[in-house]
LUMLUMDREN-2810 file (N, C-alpha, C; in Angstrom, 1 decimal):
<atoms>
<atom><aa>M</aa><ch>A</ch><at>N</at><xx>151.9</xx><yy>-114.0</yy><zz>196.5</zz></atom>
<atom><aa>M</aa><ch>A</ch><at>CA</at><xx>150.2</xx><yy>-113.1</yy><zz>196.7</zz></atom>
<atom><aa>M</aa><ch>A</ch><at>C</at><xx>150.8</xx><yy>-112.1</yy><zz>197.5</zz></atom>
<atom><aa>K</aa><ch>A</ch><at>N</at><xx>150.6</xx><yy>-110.9</yy><zz>198.1</zz></atom>
<atom><aa>K</aa><ch>A</ch><at>CA</at><xx>151.1</xx><yy>-110.0</yy><zz>198.9</zz></atom>
<atom><aa>K</aa><ch>A</ch><at>C</at><xx>149.4</xx><yy>-109.1</yy><zz>199.5</zz></atom>
<atom><aa>F</aa><ch>A</ch><at>N</at><xx>149.1</xx><yy>-109.0</yy><zz>200.8</zz></atom>
<atom><aa>F</aa><ch>A</ch><at>CA</at><xx>148.5</xx><yy>-108.8</yy><zz>201.8</zz></atom>
<atom><aa>F</aa><ch>A</ch><at>C</at><xx>148.6</xx><yy>-107.5</yy><zz>201.7</zz></atom>
<atom><aa>A</aa><ch>A</ch><at>N</at><xx>147.2</xx><yy>-106.7</yy><zz>201.7</zz></atom>
<atom><aa>A</aa><ch>A</ch><at>CA</at><xx>148.2</xx><yy>-105.0</yy><zz>202.9</zz></atom>
<atom><aa>A</aa><ch>A</ch><at>C</at><xx>146.8</xx><yy>-104.8</yy><zz>203.9</zz></atom>
<atom><aa>I</aa><ch>A</ch><at>N</at><xx>147.2</xx><yy>-104.1</yy><zz>204.8</zz></atom>
<atom><aa>I</aa><ch>A</ch><at>CA</at><xx>146.4</xx><yy>-103.7</yy><zz>205.8</zz></atom>
<atom><aa>I</aa><ch>A</ch><at>C</at><xx>146.0</xx><yy>-102.0</yy><zz>205.1</zz></atom>
<atom><aa>C</aa><ch>A</ch><at>N</at><xx>144.9</xx><yy>-101.7</yy><zz>205.4</zz></atom>
<atom><aa>C</aa><ch>A</ch><at>CA</at><xx>144.3</xx><yy>-100.3</yy><zz>205.4</zz></atom>
<atom><aa>C</aa><ch>A</ch><at>C</at><xx>144.8</xx><yy>-99.7</yy><zz>206.2</zz></atom>
<atom><aa>L</aa><ch>A</ch><at>N</at><xx>145.8</xx><yy>-98.6</yy><zz>206.7</zz></atom>
<atom><aa>L</aa><ch>A</ch><at>CA</at><xx>145.9</xx><yy>-98.1</yy><zz>207.5</zz></atom>
<atom><aa>L</aa><ch>A</ch><at>C</at><xx>145.3</xx><yy>-96.8</yy><zz>207.8</zz></atom>
<atom><aa>D</aa><ch>A</ch><at>N</at><xx>144.8</xx><yy>-96.4</yy><zz>206.7</zz></atom>
<atom><aa>D</aa><ch>A</ch><at>CA</at><xx>144.3</xx><yy>-94.5</yy><zz>206.1</zz></atom>
<atom><aa>D</aa><ch>A</ch><at>C</at><xx>143.1</xx><yy>-95.0</yy><zz>205.0</zz></atom>
<atom><aa>N</aa><ch>A</ch><at>N</at><xx>141.9</xx><yy>-94.4</yy><zz>205.3</zz></atom>
<atom><aa>N</aa><ch>A</ch><at>CA</at><xx>140.9</xx><yy>-94.5</yy><zz>204.5</zz></atom>
<atom><aa>N</aa><ch>A</ch><at>C</at><xx>140.3</xx><yy>-92.6</yy><zz>204.4</zz></atom>
<atom><aa>E</aa><ch>A</ch><at>N</at><xx>140.8</xx><yy>-92.1</yy><zz>204.9</zz></atom>
<atom><aa>E</aa><ch>A</ch><at>CA</at><xx>140.5</xx><yy>-90.4</yy><zz>204.8</zz></atom>
<atom><aa>E</aa><ch>A</ch><at>C</at><xx>140.9</xx><yy>-89.7</yy><zz>203.0</zz></atom>
<atom><aa>G</aa><ch>A</ch><at>N</at><xx>139.1</xx><yy>-89.8</yy><zz>202.4</zz></atom>
<atom><aa>G</aa><ch>A</ch><at>CA</at><xx>138.8</xx><yy>-89.2</yy><zz>201.6</zz></atom>
<atom><aa>G</aa><ch>A</ch><at>C</at><xx>138.3</xx><yy>-89.9</yy><zz>201.2</zz></atom>
<atom><aa>Y</aa><ch>A</ch><at>N</at><xx>139.0</xx><yy>-91.5</yy><zz>201.1</zz></atom>
<atom><aa>Y</aa><ch>A</ch><at>CA</at><xx>138.0</xx><yy>-92.6</yy><zz>200.6</zz></atom>
<atom><aa>Y</aa><ch>A</ch><at>C</at><xx>137.8</xx><yy>-94.1</yy><zz>201.7</zz></atom>
<atom><aa>K</aa><ch>A</ch><at>N</at><xx>136.4</xx><yy>-93.4</yy><zz>201.8</zz></atom>
<atom><aa>K</aa><ch>A</ch><at>CA</at><xx>135.4</xx><yy>-94.0</yy><zz>203.0</zz></atom>
<atom><aa>K</aa><ch>A</ch><at>C</at><xx>134.8</xx><yy>-95.1</yy><zz>202.2</zz></atom>
<atom><aa>A</aa><ch>A</ch><at>N</at><xx>134.1</xx><yy>-94.7</yy><zz>200.8</zz></atom>
<atom><aa>A</aa><ch>A</ch><at>CA</at><xx>133.2</xx><yy>-95.8</yy><zz>199.9</zz></atom>
<atom><aa>A</aa><ch>A</ch><at>C</at><xx>134.0</xx><yy>-96.6</yy><zz>199.5</zz></atom>
<atom><aa>S</aa><ch>A</ch><at>N</at><xx>135.3</xx><yy>-96.5</yy><zz>199.7</zz></atom>
<atom><aa>S</aa><ch>A</ch><at>CA</at><xx>136.5</xx><yy>-97.6</yy><zz>198.5</zz></atom>
<atom><aa>S</aa><ch>A</ch><at>C</at><xx>137.0</xx><yy>-97.8</yy><zz>199.7</zz></atom>
<atom><aa>L</aa><ch>A</ch><at>N</at><xx>137.4</xx><yy>-97.7</yy><zz>200.8</zz></atom>
<atom><aa>L</aa><ch>A</ch><at>CA</at><xx>138.4</xx><yy>-98.4</yy><zz>201.5</zz></atom>
<atom><aa>L</aa><ch>A</ch><at>C</at><xx>138.0</xx><yy>-98.4</yy><zz>203.5</zz></atom>
<atom><aa>E</aa><ch>A</ch><at>N</at><xx>138.4</xx><yy>-99.4</yy><zz>203.3</zz></atom>
<atom><aa>E</aa><ch>A</ch><at>CA</at><xx>137.7</xx><yy>-99.6</yy><zz>204.9</zz></atom>
<atom><aa>E</aa><ch>A</ch><at>C</at><xx>139.7</xx><yy>-99.7</yy><zz>206.0</zz></atom>
<atom><aa>A</aa><ch>A</ch><at>N</at><xx>139.6</xx><yy>-98.9</yy><zz>207.1</zz></atom>
<atom><aa>A</aa><ch>A</ch><at>CA</at><xx>140.7</xx><yy>-98.7</yy><zz>207.7</zz></atom>
<atom><aa>A</aa><ch>A</ch><at>C</at><xx>140.5</xx><yy>-99.9</yy><zz>208.3</zz></atom>
<atom><aa>G</aa><ch>A</ch><at>N</at><xx>141.8</xx><yy>-100.6</yy><zz>208.6</zz></atom>
<atom><aa>G</aa><ch>A</ch><at>CA</at><xx>141.5</xx><yy>-101.7</yy><zz>209.6</zz></atom>
<atom><aa>G</aa><ch>A</ch><at>C</at><xx>141.9</xx><yy>-103.4</yy><zz>208.6</zz></atom>
<atom><aa>K</aa><ch>A</ch><at>N</at><xx>141.3</xx><yy>-103.1</yy><zz>207.2</zz></atom>
<atom><aa>K</aa><ch>A</ch><at>CA</at><xx>140.4</xx><yy>-103.8</yy><zz>206.5</zz></atom>
<atom><aa>K</aa><ch>A</ch><at>C</at><xx>142.0</xx><yy>-104.8</yy><zz>205.7</zz></atom>
<atom><aa>L</aa><ch>A</ch><at>N</at><xx>141.6</xx><yy>-105.8</yy><zz>205.6</zz></atom>
<atom><aa>L</aa><ch>A</ch><at>CA</at><xx>142.9</xx><yy>-106.7</yy><zz>205.2</zz></atom>
<atom><aa>L</aa><ch>A</ch><at>C</at><xx>142.7</xx><yy>-106.8</yy><zz>203.4</zz></atom>
<atom><aa>Y</aa><ch>A</ch><at>N</at><xx>143.3</xx><yy>-106.3</yy><zz>202.4</zz></atom>
<atom><aa>Y</aa><ch>A</ch><at>CA</at><xx>142.8</xx><yy>-106.3</yy><zz>201.6</zz></atom>
<atom><aa>Y</aa><ch>A</ch><at>C</at><xx>144.4</xx><yy>-107.3</yy><zz>200.0</zz></atom>
<atom><aa>R</aa><ch>A</ch><at>N</at><xx>143.9</xx><yy>-107.9</yy><zz>199.1</zz></atom>
<atom><aa>R</aa><ch>A</ch><at>CA</at><xx>145.2</xx><yy>-108.0</yy><zz>198.2</zz></atom>
<atom><aa>R</aa><ch>A</ch><at>C</at><xx>145.7</xx><yy>-107.1</yy><zz>197.5</zz></atom>
<atom><aa>V</aa><ch>A</ch><at>N</at><xx>146.7</xx><yy>-107.8</yy><zz>197.2</zz></atom>
<atom><aa>V</aa><ch>A</ch><at>CA</at><xx>147.5</xx><yy>-106.9</yy><zz>196.4</zz></atom>
<atom><aa>V</aa><ch>A</ch><at>C</at><xx>147.5</xx><yy>-107.2</yy><zz>194.8</zz></atom>
<atom><aa>I</aa><ch>A</ch><at>N</at><xx>147.4</xx><yy>-106.4</yy><zz>193.7</zz></atom>
<atom><aa>I</aa><ch>A</ch><at>CA</at><xx>147.6</xx><yy>-106.5</yy><zz>192.5</zz></atom>
<atom><aa>I</aa><ch>A</ch><at>C</at><xx>149.1</xx><yy>-106.3</yy><zz>192.2</zz></atom>
<atom><aa>Q</aa><ch>A</ch><at>N</at><xx>149.5</xx><yy>-107.0</yy><zz>191.2</zz></atom>
<atom><aa>Q</aa><ch>A</ch><at>CA</at><xx>151.5</xx><yy>-106.8</yy><zz>191.3</zz></atom>
<atom><aa>Q</aa><ch>A</ch><at>C</at><xx>151.3</xx><yy>-105.4</yy><zz>190.4</zz></atom>
<atom><aa>D</aa><ch>A</ch><at>N</at><xx>151.7</xx><yy>-104.4</yy><zz>190.4</zz></atom>
<atom><aa>D</aa><ch>A</ch><at>CA</at><xx>151.9</xx><yy>-103.5</yy><zz>189.3</zz></atom>
<atom><aa>D</aa><ch>A</ch><at>C</at><xx>153.1</xx><yy>-102.3</yy><zz>189.8</zz></atom>
<atom><aa>E</aa><ch>A</ch><at>N</at><xx>154.5</xx><yy>-102.6</yy><zz>189.0</zz></atom>
<atom><aa>E</aa><ch>A</ch><at>CA</at><xx>155.2</xx><yy>-102.5</yy><zz>189.0</zz></atom>
<atom><aa>E</aa><ch>A</ch><at>C</at><xx>155.5</xx><yy>-100.3</yy><zz>188.5</zz></atom>
<atom><aa>E</aa><ch>A</ch><at>N</at><xx>154.3</xx><yy>-100.6</yy><zz>187.6</zz></atom>
<atom><aa>E</aa><ch>A</ch><at>CA</at><xx>154.9</xx><yy>-98.9</yy><zz>187.6</zz></atom>
<atom><aa>E</aa><ch>A</ch><at>C</at><xx>154.2</xx><yy>-98.1</yy><zz>188.4</zz></atom>
<atom><aa>A</aa><ch>A</ch><at>N</at><xx>152.4</xx><yy>-98.4</yy><zz>188.8</zz></atom>
<atom><aa>A</aa><ch>A</ch><at>CA</at><xx>152.1</xx><yy>-98.0</yy><zz>190.2</zz></atom>
<atom><aa>A</aa><ch>A</ch><at>C</at><xx>153.5</xx><yy>-97.7</yy><zz>191.6</zz></atom>
<atom><aa>A</aa><ch>A</ch><at>N</at><xx>153.8</xx><yy>-99.4</yy><zz>192.3</zz></atom>
<atom><aa>A</aa><ch>A</ch><at>CA</at><xx>155.0</xx><yy>-99.3</yy><zz>193.0</zz></atom>
<atom><aa>A</aa><ch>A</ch><at>C</at><xx>156.1</xx><yy>-98.3</yy><zz>192.4</zz></atom>
<atom><aa>A</aa><ch>A</ch><at>N</at><xx>156.3</xx><yy>-97.9</yy><zz>191.4</zz></atom>
<atom><aa>A</aa><ch>A</ch><at>CA</at><xx>157.2</xx><yy>-96.9</yy><zz>191.3</zz></atom>
<atom><aa>A</aa><ch>A</ch><at>C</at><xx>157.3</xx><yy>-95.7</yy><zz>191.2</zz></atom>
<atom><aa>H</aa><ch>A</ch><at>N</at><xx>155.4</xx><yy>-95.5</yy><zz>191.6</zz></atom>
<atom><aa>H</aa><ch>A</ch><at>CA</at><xx>155.3</xx><yy>-94.1</yy><zz>191.7</zz></atom>
<atom><aa>H</aa><ch>A</ch><at>C</at><xx>154.9</xx><yy>-94.1</yy><zz>193.2</zz></atom>
<atom><aa>G</aa><ch>A</ch><at>N</at><xx>155.2</xx><yy>-95.5</yy><zz>194.1</zz></atom>
<atom><aa>G</aa><ch>A</ch><at>CA</at><xx>154.6</xx><yy>-94.6</yy><zz>195.4</zz></atom>
<atom><aa>G</aa><ch>A</ch><at>C</at><xx>153.0</xx><yy>-95.0</yy><zz>195.6</zz></atom>
<atom><aa>Y</aa><ch>A</ch><at>N</at><xx>152.5</xx><yy>-96.3</yy><zz>194.8</zz></atom>
<atom><aa>Y</aa><ch>A</ch><at>CA</at><xx>151.5</xx><yy>-96.6</yy><zz>194.8</zz></atom>
<atom><aa>Y</aa><ch>A</ch><at>C</at><xx>151.2</xx><yy>-97.8</yy><zz>195.5</zz></atom>
<atom><aa>I</aa><ch>A</ch><at>N</at><xx>150.3</xx><yy>-98.6</yy><zz>195.2</zz></atom>
<atom><aa>I</aa><ch>A</ch><at>CA</at><xx>149.9</xx><yy>-100.0</yy><zz>195.3</zz></atom>
<atom><aa>I</aa><ch>A</ch><at>C</at><xx>148.7</xx><yy>-99.8</yy><zz>195.4</zz></atom>
<atom><aa>K</aa><ch>A</ch><at>N</at><xx>148.8</xx><yy>-100.8</yy><zz>193.7</zz></atom>
<atom><aa>K</aa><ch>A</ch><at>CA</at><xx>146.8</xx><yy>-101.2</yy><zz>193.3</zz></atom>
<atom><aa>K</aa><ch>A</ch><at>C</at><xx>146.4</xx><yy>-102.8</yy><zz>194.4</zz></atom>
<atom><aa>I</aa><ch>A</ch><at>N</at><xx>145.3</xx><yy>-102.3</yy><zz>195.0</zz></atom>
<atom><aa>I</aa><ch>A</ch><at>CA</at><xx>144.3</xx><yy>-103.3</yy><zz>195.4</zz></atom>
<atom><aa>I</aa><ch>A</ch><at>C</at><xx>143.5</xx><yy>-103.1</yy><zz>194.9</zz></atom>
<atom><aa>T</aa><ch>A</ch><at>N</at><xx>142.6</xx><yy>-104.3</yy><zz>194.7</zz></atom>
<atom><aa>T</aa><ch>A</ch><at>CA</at><xx>141.4</xx><yy>-104.6</yy><zz>194.8</zz></atom>
<atom><aa>T</aa><ch>A</ch><at>C</at><xx>140.2</xx><yy>-103.7</yy><zz>195.8</zz></atom>
<atom><aa>D</aa><ch>A</ch><at>N</at><xx>140.0</xx><yy>-102.9</yy><zz>195.6</zz></atom>
<atom><aa>D</aa><ch>A</ch><at>CA</at><xx>138.9</xx><yy>-102.5</yy><zz>197.2</zz></atom>
<atom><aa>D</aa><ch>A</ch><at>C</at><xx>137.4</xx><yy>-102.4</yy><zz>196.8</zz></atom>
<atom><aa>E</aa><ch>A</ch><at>N</at><xx>137.1</xx><yy>-101.8</yy><zz>198.1</zz></atom>
<atom><aa>E</aa><ch>A</ch><at>CA</at><xx>134.9</xx><yy>-102.2</yy><zz>198.2</zz></atom>
<atom><aa>E</aa><ch>A</ch><at>C</at><xx>134.5</xx><yy>-102.4</yy><zz>196.9</zz></atom>
<atom><aa>S</aa><ch>A</ch><at>N</at><xx>134.7</xx><yy>-101.4</yy><zz>196.0</zz></atom>
<atom><aa>S</aa><ch>A</ch><at>CA</at><xx>133.9</xx><yy>-102.1</yy><zz>194.5</zz></atom>
<atom><aa>S</aa><ch>A</ch><at>C</at><xx>133.6</xx><yy>-103.2</yy><zz>193.8</zz></atom>
<atom><aa>G</aa><ch>A</ch><at>N</at><xx>135.2</xx><yy>-103.8</yy><zz>194.4</zz></atom>
<atom><aa>G</aa><ch>A</ch><at>CA</at><xx>135.2</xx><yy>-105.4</yy><zz>193.3</zz></atom>
<atom><aa>G</aa><ch>A</ch><at>C</at><xx>136.3</xx><yy>-105.1</yy><zz>192.6</zz></atom>
<atom><aa>E</aa><ch>A</ch><at>N</at><xx>136.5</xx><yy>-103.3</yy><zz>192.5</zz></atom>
<atom><aa>E</aa><ch>A</ch><at>CA</at><xx>137.6</xx><yy>-103.2</yy><zz>191.1</zz></atom>
<atom><aa>E</aa><ch>A</ch><at>C</at><xx>139.1</xx><yy>-103.0</yy><zz>191.6</zz></atom>
<atom><aa>D</aa><ch>A</ch><at>N</at><xx>140.4</xx><yy>-102.6</yy><zz>190.8</zz></atom>
<atom><aa>D</aa><ch>A</ch><at>CA</at><xx>141.1</xx><yy>-103.0</yy><zz>191.2</zz></atom>
<atom><aa>D</aa><ch>A</ch><at>C</at><xx>141.8</xx><yy>-101.4</yy><zz>191.2</zz></atom>
<atom><aa>Y</aa><ch>A</ch><at>N</at><xx>142.0</xx><yy>-100.8</yy><zz>192.0</zz></atom>
<atom><aa>Y</aa><ch>A</ch><at>CA</at><xx>142.0</xx><yy>-99.5</yy><zz>191.9</zz></atom>
<atom><aa>Y</aa><ch>A</ch><at>C</at><xx>143.9</xx><yy>-98.8</yy><zz>192.3</zz></atom>
<atom><aa>V</aa><ch>A</ch><at>N</at><xx>144.5</xx><yy>-98.1</yy><zz>192.3</zz></atom>
<atom><aa>V</aa><ch>A</ch><at>CA</at><xx>145.5</xx><yy>-97.8</yy><zz>192.6</zz></atom>
<atom><aa>V</aa><ch>A</ch><at>C</at><xx>145.7</xx><yy>-96.6</yy><zz>193.9</zz></atom>
<atom><aa>F</aa><ch>A</ch><at>N</at><xx>146.2</xx><yy>-96.5</yy><zz>195.2</zz></atom>
<atom><aa>F</aa><ch>A</ch><at>CA</at><xx>145.8</xx><yy>-95.4</yy><zz>196.4</zz></atom>
<atom><aa>F</aa><ch>A</ch><at>C</at><xx>147.9</xx><yy>-95.2</yy><zz>196.6</zz></atom>
<atom><aa>A</aa><ch>A</ch><at>N</at><xx>148.2</xx><yy>-94.5</yy><zz>197.5</zz></atom>
<atom><aa>A</aa><ch>A</ch><at>CA</at><xx>149.4</xx><yy>-94.3</yy><zz>198.2</zz></atom>
<atom><aa>A</aa><ch>A</ch><at>C</at><xx>149.4</xx><yy>-95.4</yy><zz>199.1</zz></atom>
<atom><aa>A</aa><ch>A</ch><at>N</at><xx>150.7</xx><yy>-96.3</yy><zz>198.3</zz></atom>
<atom><aa>A</aa><ch>A</ch><at>CA</at><xx>151.3</xx><yy>-96.8</yy><zz>199.2</zz></atom>
<atom><aa>A</aa><ch>A</ch><at>C</at><xx>151.0</xx><yy>-96.7</yy><zz>200.6</zz></atom>
<atom><aa>S</aa><ch>A</ch><at>N</at><xx>151.1</xx><yy>-95.3</yy><zz>201.6</zz></atom>
<atom><aa>S</aa><ch>A</ch><at>CA</at><xx>151.7</xx><yy>-94.6</yy><zz>202.7</zz></atom>
<atom><aa>S</aa><ch>A</ch><at>C</at><xx>150.1</xx><yy>-95.1</yy><zz>203.0</zz></atom>
<atom><aa>R</aa><ch>A</ch><at>N</at><xx>149.1</xx><yy>-95.8</yy><zz>202.7</zz></atom>
<atom><aa>R</aa><ch>A</ch><at>CA</at><xx>148.1</xx><yy>-95.8</yy><zz>203.1</zz></atom>
<atom><aa>R</aa><ch>A</ch><at>C</at><xx>147.7</xx><yy>-97.2</yy><zz>203.8</zz></atom>
<atom><aa>F</aa><ch>A</ch><at>N</at><xx>149.0</xx><yy>-98.2</yy><zz>203.2</zz></atom>
<atom><aa>F</aa><ch>A</ch><at>CA</at><xx>148.3</xx><yy>-99.4</yy><zz>203.6</zz></atom>
<atom><aa>F</aa><ch>A</ch><at>C</at><xx>150.1</xx><yy>-99.7</yy><zz>204.4</zz></atom>
<atom><aa>H</aa><ch>A</ch><at>N</at><xx>149.7</xx><yy>-101.2</yy><zz>204.9</zz></atom>
<atom><aa>H</aa><ch>A</ch><at>CA</at><xx>151.0</xx><yy>-101.6</yy><zz>205.4</zz></atom>
<atom><aa>H</aa><ch>A</ch><at>C</at><xx>151.3</xx><yy>-102.8</yy><zz>204.6</zz></atom>
<atom><aa>V</aa><ch>A</ch><at>N</at><xx>151.9</xx><yy>-103.2</yy><zz>203.8</zz></atom>
<atom><aa>V</aa><ch>A</ch><at>CA</at><xx>151.8</xx><yy>-104.8</yy><zz>203.6</zz></atom>
<atom><aa>V</aa><ch>A</ch><at>C</at><xx>152.3</xx><yy>-105.5</yy><zz>204.4</zz></atom>
<atom><aa>I</aa><ch>A</ch><at>N</at><xx>152.0</xx><yy>-106.9</yy><zz>204.1</zz></atom>
<atom><aa>I</aa><ch>A</ch><at>CA</at><xx>152.1</xx><yy>-107.8</yy><zz>205.1</zz></atom>
<atom><aa>I</aa><ch>A</ch><at>C</at><xx>152.3</xx><yy>-109.4</yy><zz>204.3</zz></atom>
<atom><aa>E</aa><ch>A</ch><at>N</at><xx>153.4</xx><yy>-110.3</yy><zz>205.1</zz></atom>
<atom><aa>E</aa><ch>A</ch><at>CA</at><xx>153.6</xx><yy>-111.7</yy><zz>204.2</zz></atom>
<atom><aa>E</aa><ch>A</ch><at>C</at><xx>152.7</xx><yy>-112.4</yy><zz>204.7</zz></atom>
<atom><aa>L</aa><ch>A</ch><at>N</at><xx>151.8</xx><yy>-113.7</yy><zz>204.2</zz></atom>
<atom><aa>L</aa><ch>A</ch><at>CA</at><xx>151.2</xx><yy>-114.6</yy><zz>205.3</zz></atom>
<atom><aa>L</aa><ch>A</ch><at>C</at><xx>151.6</xx><yy>-115.9</yy><zz>205.1</zz></atom>
<atom><aa>P</aa><ch>A</ch><at>N</at><xx>151.9</xx><yy>-116.6</yy><zz>206.4</zz></atom>
<atom><aa>P</aa><ch>A</ch><at>CA</at><xx>152.0</xx><yy>-118.2</yy><zz>206.1</zz></atom>
<atom><aa>P</aa><ch>A</ch><at>C</at><xx>150.6</xx><yy>-118.6</yy><zz>204.6</zz></atom>
<atom><aa>M</aa><ch>A</ch><at>N</at><xx>151.9</xx><yy>-119.4</yy><zz>204.0</zz></atom>
<atom><aa>M</aa><ch>A</ch><at>CA</at><xx>151.0</xx><yy>-120.1</yy><zz>202.9</zz></atom>
<atom><aa>M</aa><ch>A</ch><at>C</at><xx>149.7</xx><yy>-120.8</yy><zz>203.2</zz></atom>
<atom><aa>T</aa><ch>A</ch><at>N</at><xx>149.2</xx><yy>-121.5</yy><zz>204.3</zz></atom>
<atom><aa>T</aa><ch>A</ch><at>CA</at><xx>147.8</xx><yy>-121.9</yy><zz>204.9</zz></atom>
<atom><aa>T</aa><ch>A</ch><at>C</at><xx>147.3</xx><yy>-120.3</yy><zz>204.8</zz></atom>
<atom><aa>V</aa><ch>A</ch><at>N</at><xx>146.9</xx><yy>-119.3</yy><zz>205.7</zz></atom>
<atom><aa>V</aa><ch>A</ch><at>CA</at><xx>146.2</xx><yy>-118.3</yy><zz>205.2</zz></atom>
<atom><aa>V</aa><ch>A</ch><at>C</at><xx>146.4</xx><yy>-117.9</yy><zz>204.0</zz></atom>
<atom><aa>E</aa><ch>A</ch><at>N</at><xx>147.1</xx><yy>-117.8</yy><zz>203.5</zz></atom>
<atom><aa>E</aa><ch>A</ch><at>CA</at><xx>147.0</xx><yy>-116.9</yy><zz>201.8</zz></atom>
<atom><aa>E</aa><ch>A</ch><at>C</at><xx>145.6</xx><yy>-118.0</yy><zz>201.3</zz></atom>
<atom><aa>K</aa><ch>A</ch><at>N</at><xx>146.3</xx><yy>-119.3</yy><zz>201.3</zz></atom>
<atom><aa>K</aa><ch>A</ch><at>CA</at><xx>145.4</xx><yy>-119.9</yy><zz>200.4</zz></atom>
<atom><aa>K</aa><ch>A</ch><at>C</at><xx>143.9</xx><yy>-119.9</yy><zz>201.0</zz></atom>
<atom><aa>A</aa><ch>A</ch><at>N</at><xx>143.4</xx><yy>-120.3</yy><zz>202.4</zz></atom>
<atom><aa>A</aa><ch>A</ch><at>CA</at><xx>142.6</xx><yy>-119.9</yy><zz>202.8</zz></atom>
<atom><aa>A</aa><ch>A</ch><at>C</at><xx>141.5</xx><yy>-118.7</yy><zz>202.6</zz></atom>
<atom><aa>L</aa><ch>A</ch><at>N</at><xx>142.4</xx><yy>-117.4</yy><zz>202.4</zz></atom>
<atom><aa>L</aa><ch>A</ch><at>CA</at><xx>142.0</xx><yy>-115.7</yy><zz>202.3</zz></atom>
<atom><aa>L</aa><ch>A</ch><at>C</at><xx>141.4</xx><yy>-115.9</yy><zz>200.7</zz></atom>
<atom><aa>L</aa><ch>A</ch><at>N</at><xx>142.2</xx><yy>-117.1</yy><zz>199.9</zz></atom>
<atom><aa>L</aa><ch>A</ch><at>CA</at><xx>142.0</xx><yy>-116.0</yy><zz>198.5</zz></atom>
<atom><aa>L</aa><ch>A</ch><at>C</at><xx>141.2</xx><yy>-117.1</yy><zz>198.1</zz></atom>
<atom><aa>S</aa><ch>A</ch><at>N</at><xx>140.9</xx><yy>-118.4</yy><zz>198.3</zz></atom>
<atom><aa>S</aa><ch>A</ch><at>CA</at><xx>139.4</xx><yy>-119.4</yy><zz>198.9</zz></atom>
<atom><aa>S</aa><ch>A</ch><at>C</at><xx>137.9</xx><yy>-118.5</yy><zz>198.7</zz></atom>
<atom><aa>A</aa><ch>A</ch><at>N</at><xx>138.7</xx><yy>-118.2</yy><zz>200.0</zz></atom>
<atom><aa>A</aa><ch>A</ch><at>CA</at><xx>137.6</xx><yy>-117.2</yy><zz>200.7</zz></atom>
<atom><aa>A</aa><ch>A</ch><at>C</at><xx>137.0</xx><yy>-116.1</yy><zz>199.3</zz></atom>
<atom><aa>I</aa><ch>A</ch><at>N</at><xx>138.2</xx><yy>-115.6</yy><zz>199.1</zz></atom>
<atom><aa>I</aa><ch>A</ch><at>CA</at><xx>137.7</xx><yy>-114.7</yy><zz>198.0</zz></atom>
<atom><aa>I</aa><ch>A</ch><at>C</at><xx>137.3</xx><yy>-115.1</yy><zz>196.5</zz></atom>
<atom><aa>F</aa><ch>A</ch><at>N</at><xx>137.6</xx><yy>-116.0</yy><zz>196.7</zz></atom>
<atom><aa>F</aa><ch>A</ch><at>CA</at><xx>136.7</xx><yy>-116.9</yy><zz>195.0</zz></atom>
<atom><aa>F</aa><ch>A</ch><at>C</at><xx>135.5</xx><yy>-116.8</yy><zz>195.4</zz></atom>
<atom><aa>Q</aa><ch>A</ch><at>N</at><xx>135.6</xx><yy>-117.8</yy><zz>196.3</zz></atom>
<atom><aa>Q</aa><ch>A</ch><at>CA</at><xx>134.0</xx><yy>-118.1</yy><zz>196.6</zz></atom>
<atom><aa>Q</aa><ch>A</ch><at>C</at><xx>133.1</xx><yy>-117.4</yy><zz>197.1</zz></atom>
<atom><aa>N</aa><ch>A</ch><at>N</at><xx>133.2</xx><yy>-115.5</yy><zz>197.3</zz></atom>
<atom><aa>N</aa><ch>A</ch><at>CA</at><xx>132.6</xx><yy>-114.5</yy><zz>197.4</zz></atom>
<atom><aa>N</aa><ch>A</ch><at>C</at><xx>132.1</xx><yy>-114.0</yy><zz>196.0</zz></atom>
<atom><aa>K</aa><ch>A</ch><at>N</at><xx>133.5</xx><yy>-114.2</yy><zz>194.9</zz></atom>
<atom><aa>K</aa><ch>A</ch><at>CA</at><xx>133.2</xx><yy>-113.7</yy><zz>193.6</zz></atom>
<atom><aa>K</aa><ch>A</ch><at>C</at><xx>132.3</xx><yy>-114.7</yy><zz>193.2</zz></atom>
<atom><aa>Q</aa><ch>A</ch><at>N</at><xx>131.7</xx><yy>-115.6</yy><zz>193.3</zz></atom>
<atom><aa>Q</aa><ch>A</ch><at>CA</at><xx>130.7</xx><yy>-117.1</yy><zz>192.6</zz></atom>
<atom><aa>Q</aa><ch>A</ch><at>C</at><xx>129.5</xx><yy>-115.9</yy><zz>193.1</zz></atom>
</atoms>
């Protein structure tokens, strides 16, 4: 699982928060066209220009904690 930090929310202020960490949804087709798919502020999966984000790898313990928090918030 990958996560990305939003660097630029220009034009998408209702959908993205600059500086916020988002879960990346793997989408090879989107990536091939320079896009990244994330779950945005609406809770839906959308593609945005990859240049708006910085993808990061997290230690497994941090990743598990974040995924657990995401899952708990959806209940």
